[in-house]
N, C-alpha and C positions, 0 to 999 in steps of 0.2 A: 039278463041284461048284459050285453057285451060292451066292452070298452074299445074305443078306437085304438089303432096301433100307436098313434103318437103319445097318448097318455101312458101306455104301458112302457114305452122306452123312456119316458121322462121319469117314471117311478123307479125303474131299475138303474138309471144313471145316478140317482141321488145316493151318496154313500152315507152310511150311518155314522161314520167318524166325523162328518161335518157338524153334527149336532152334539157331540160329546166332548167337551173341553178336557175332561179328566183323561179320556183315552188319548188325546193328542199329547197331553203332558206325559203320560206313560210311554208313548212312542218316543218322545224326546229324551226321556230318562234312559230308555234302552239304547238310543243312539249315542248318548253321552257315555254310557257304560261300554259300548263297542269302541268308541273313540279312545277312552282311557285304557281299555284292554289292549288295543293295538299298540299304543305307545308303551304300555308296560312290557309287552312282548319284545318290542324293539330295544327297550332299556335292558332287559334281562339278556337278550341276545348279545348286545354290546358288552355287557359286564362279563359274560361267560365266554362265548366264542370269539368276540372281538378282542378281548384282552389276551387270550391265549394266542390268537393269530398275530397280533402285534408283537407279542413276545417272541414268536417263532420267526418273525421277519425283522428282528432287531438288527442283525448284521447287514442284510441288504439295504435296510433303511439308513443305517449309518453311512454306508457307501454312497447312497444316493444324496445324502445331505452334503457330503463333501464334493463329489463329482457326479452331477446328474447327467446320465446318458441313457439312451433307450436300451443300450446293452445291459445296463445295470437293472433296469426294470424287467427286461426279459430274463435275466439271470435270477432275479428275485422270484418271478412267477414260475419259471421252469424248474428250478431246483428246490423250491419251497412251495410245492403245489398245494398241500393241505392248508397251510396258513394263508396262502393267497386266496384259496377257495373260501375259507372262513371269513376273511375280510370282505370278499366280494358279496357273500351272503348278507353280512351286516349292512353294507352300503346299499345293496339292492332292496332289502327290507325297509330300511329307513326312507329311501326314495319312494318306494311304493306307498308307504303310509303318508308321506308328505304330498304326493300327487293326489292320492285319494281325498285327503282333507282339503287341499286347495280346490279341487273340482267341486266338492260339496259347498265350500264357502262362496266360490265365484258363481256357480251355476245352480246351486240348490241340490237337494237330494233327488236322485233319479227316481222315477215312478216305480221301477222294479224293486229298488232297494227300500223305498217307503212301504210298498206292499209286503215285502219280506219282513220288515220290522213290525208292521201291523199284525201279520199272521203270527209272529212270535209272541206278541203281547196277548193275542187271543189265546194262544196255547198256555201261556203263563197264567192268565186269568182262569182258564178251565181247570188247570191242575191245582190251583189254589196255593195254600201256604207250604205245601210240600215241594214246590219248585224252588231250586237254588236261587233264582233271581227274584223271587217274590218280594222279599223285603226291600230290594233296591228299586224295583220297577213299580210295584203296586203298594203305595204307602197307605 
């Protein structure tokens, strides 16, 4: 007995995650872990690279506090390249996480990212309690 094409497409379009509320909770927990993990990386980056970079730029920053000119900014970047690069890395990482989170708040989680999180939860479930994220995702 053959089924019409329409019924087959309807069956394949239904996702199993629509019926499993614990799976959605686990995906949300994994998203929260990703969120906190990104901010943890940003915080560690600022505490390590950011503080060393600001310390390396202390003289050009003191010049800029008294007499701000674009020449002082150029001097600070040109002659203190590594501290300027470190500070740029910290600022860029912070902005990237802020933009990522703002996009998720305003427009919701993109479908590709939701699917990636769902696949990761499937892998965590399959591996079981030996997975490092098991106790945080699957309670």
